N, C-alpha and C positions, 0 to 999 in steps of 0.2 A: 683832234689838231689842228693847227695854230690857235692853242692856249695862247702862246708868248704874245700874238697880236691882238688879244683883247685886256679886257680890262678885266682886274682880280677886283672885289669888293671881300670888305668887314662891316657889318652893323654896329653901329654908336647909339647904344638904346641907355644914354646915360638916365634920364628920367622919365622914360616911357612906361604908360600902363602897359599889366601881362599882357594883352591882348595885342600890341604891338607888337609885343617881343617876339610871340607867338605867330605871329603872321609873315613877322621881317626875318625868323628864323627858318622857319620853312623856305622861302625863297633863297635865301642865302644859302640854303643848302643846294637848293635846285643848280641854283646859277654856278657853281664852285670853290665855295670853301672861305678860308679865308687871307687869303695871300691877296695884297691890296695894295693897287697903286691909286685907286678911288677910293674914297668911302661914303658907303650910303646911311643916311640917316632920315629914320622917318617918324612918325609920331609927333610926340609933345616936343619930342629934343631938337623936332628940325624947325622949331618956332624960334628956340635960344641963339639969335643972331651974336653976341658974344662969344658965348662957349665954342658955339663953332667953328669960328675967329683964331680964337685958343686952340683949340684942337688942330685946325689946320696949320697951326704955325708951330704948333708941336708934335705932329708927324711929318709935316712935309710933304703930303698927299693932298692933292685934290678932294675936297668936299661935297659930294649933293646930297644938298636938303629937301626930303618933299615934303611938305604937309596936305597934300590930298591925296593919300593914299591910305583907306583902311584898312583894317586886319583881316576883311573878308576877300578885298582888291589884290590883297598881298598874297594871298593863298590860292586867291584864283590865278593870280599871276604864275606860282608854283605848279601849279596843278598843268598850267597847257605846256609849259617846260615840260616837265616832269613827262606827260606824256606826247611828246614832241610836237605839239601842234602849235609852237611858238618856238622858234631858236633863242637860244642866249641871248646872241647879240641881239635882236629883234626887242626883247625882251626889257635892256639895259637902256635900247634907245626910248622905247616908250616910256620907261621910267625918267628918261632926261626929260623929254617934252610933253611931261604931267602937267598939270596945273597947279602953281603951291610950287615949283621947283627953283631952288636958287643953287648957285653955284660958286665955291671959296678955293681961291688958290693962291698959293705963296708967288707973292712979286717976285 
């Protein structure tokens, strides 16, 4: 319920290493799949500002990049959501407030 009010997301993991891909994929599966108005970018890919700006322009979506999340942190978050210890919106808010987070928006 209230799914329409919540941000959907996809992972963009262009040059991320396998462990980031696995951790982020697990989290995204728990958070609701690939319908996106926000795109979350984790791992190495989050550090490429030029590429992220380009993806933001091409997709027209807000990009939230996080260099501060390890694969184990992503997996732990996924587990908390899966077990009902942390609700989906709280989890997204946590990611948005983490260290190393940048937001790209189309002007």
